[in-house]
C-alpha positions as CSV (number, residue, x, y, z in Angstrom):
1,M,-5.3,14.6,-9.8
2,I,-3.1,12.2,-7.8
3,L,-2.4,12.6,-4.1
4,Y,0.4,10.4,-2.9
5,Y,2.6,9.6,0.1
6,S,6.2,8.5,-0.3
7,S,8.8,7.9,2.4
8,A,12.5,8.4,2.3
9,S,12.9,5.3,0.1
10,G,11.2,7.4,-2.7
11,N,9.7,4.3,-4.4
12,T,6.2,5.8,-4.6
13,Q,7.5,9.2,-5.6
14,R,9.5,7.7,-8.5
15,F,6.4,5.8,-9.7
16,V,4.3,9.0,-9.6
17,E,6.9,11.1,-11.4
18,R,7.0,8.5,-14.2
19,L,3.2,8.8,-14.6
20,A,3.6,12.4,-15.6
21,L,0.2,13.4,-14.3
22,P,-0.7,16.3,-11.9
23,A,0.2,15.2,-8.4
24,L,0.6,16.5,-4.9
25,K,2.7,14.8,-2.2
26,I,1.4,14.4,1.4
27,P,4.3,15.6,3.6
28,T,5.8,12.9,5.7
29,N,5.5,14.9,8.9
30,A,2.1,16.6,8.6
31,P,-1.3,16.3,7.0
32,L,-2.3,18.5,4.1
33,C,-4.6,21.4,4.7
34,A,-8.1,21.0,3.3
35,R,-7.7,24.2,1.2
36,E,-4.9,22.4,-0.7
37,I,-7.4,19.8,-2.0
38,N,-10.5,21.0,-3.8
39,Q,-10.9,18.5,-6.6
40,P,-11.4,14.7,-7.0
41,F,-8.2,12.8,-6.5
42,I,-6.8,9.3,-6.6
43,L,-4.6,8.4,-3.6
44,I,-1.4,6.3,-4.2
45,C,-0.3,4.9,-0.8
46,P,2.5,2.5,0.1
47,T,2.1,0.0,2.9
48,Y,4.2,0.1,6.1
49,A,3.0,-2.7,8.4
50,D,4.4,-5.0,11.0
51,G,4.1,-8.7,10.6
52,Q,0.5,-8.6,11.8
53,G,-0.6,-5.7,9.5
54,R,-0.6,-3.1,12.1
55,G,0.5,0.4,11.0
56,A,-0.1,-0.3,7.4
57,V,-1.4,3.2,6.5
58,P,1.2,5.9,7.2
59,K,0.1,8.4,10.0
60,A,0.3,11.4,7.6
61,V,-2.2,9.7,5.3
62,V,-4.5,8.8,8.2
63,D,-4.3,12.4,9.4
64,T,-5.0,13.8,6.0
65,L,-7.9,11.5,5.3
66,N,-9.4,12.2,8.7
67,Q,-10.3,15.6,7.4
68,S,-13.7,15.2,5.9
69,A,-13.1,18.2,3.6
70,I,-10.3,16.3,1.9
71,R,-11.7,12.7,2.2
72,R,-14.9,13.7,0.3
73,H,-12.7,14.3,-2.8
74,L,-11.2,10.8,-2.7
75,I,-12.5,8.7,-5.7
76,G,-10.1,5.8,-5.7
77,V,-6.9,4.2,-4.2
78,I,-3.8,2.6,-5.6
79,G,-1.7,0.6,-3.2
80,S,1.9,-0.3,-3.3
81,G,4.1,-2.6,-1.2
82,N,6.5,-5.5,-1.3
83,R,5.3,-8.9,-2.3
84,N,7.6,-10.5,0.2
85,F,4.9,-9.7,2.8
86,G,2.4,-12.1,1.2
87,D,-1.2,-11.3,2.3
88,L,0.0,-7.9,3.6
89,F,1.1,-6.8,0.1
90,A,-0.3,-3.3,-0.6
91,R,-2.6,-3.7,2.5
92,A,-2.8,0.1,3.0
93,G,-4.7,0.5,-0.3
94,Q,-7.3,-2.1,0.7
95,I,-7.7,-0.6,4.2
96,I,-8.2,2.9,2.8
97,A,-10.6,1.6,0.0
98,N,-12.7,-0.2,2.6
99,K,-12.8,2.6,5.1
100,C,-13.5,5.3,2.6
101,Q,-15.8,3.2,0.5
102,V,-13.9,3.9,-2.8
103,P,-12.5,1.4,-5.3
104,L,-9.0,-0.1,-5.0
105,L,-7.9,0.5,-8.5
106,Y,-4.5,-1.2,-8.7
107,R,-1.6,-2.6,-6.7
108,F,2.1,-2.4,-7.6
109,E,5.3,-3.5,-6.0
110,L,8.0,-1.1,-4.8
111,A,8.6,1.5,-7.5
112,G,6.5,-0.4,-10.0
113,T,7.5,-1.7,-13.5
114,E,7.1,0.0,-16.8
115,R,4.0,-2.2,-17.4
116,D,2.6,-1.0,-14.1
117,R,3.1,2.6,-15.1
118,V,1.4,2.2,-18.5
119,L,-1.6,0.3,-17.0
120,V,-2.0,2.8,-14.1
121,R,-1.7,5.8,-16.4
122,Q,-4.3,4.3,-18.8
123,G,-6.5,3.3,-16.0
124,I,-6.4,6.7,-14.2
125,T,-7.2,8.4,-17.5
126,A,-10.2,6.1,-18.2
127,F,-11.4,6.2,-14.6
128,I,-11.4,10.0,-14.4
129,E,-13.2,10.3,-17.8
130,H,-15.8,7.9,-16.5
131,Y,-16.0,9.6,-13.1
132,G,-16.5,13.0,-14.8
133,Q,-19.4,11.6,-16.8
134,Q,-21.1,10.3,-13.6
135,Q,-21.2,13.7,-11.9
């Protein structure tokens, strides 16, 4: 399953919809409840940072992942962002991966390209198959 956050711009949501995989959106104004997540998931998260990288991970994502009952199901992260921000491109994905000790699986810009969609869909499928064999 995919868990994702998308703001009013809708870039991440458009990307996730084009993947055509089971997905659940984190509300922009509140964290999810632990009872809503009871299986392994890959998080797709955009980056919202100031010029110093502060605030890169959206508050609703932080609040959601601060729930250990949800965080324990996180198996990987995909980050998105804008390449105009240089080293801060897709920084939220790296921050989450480091903090939660899961792999950063991919990074894409804005709403992604068709190539990004194909690579991510193939990668998620392979990763979940591999992950399932490891349990």
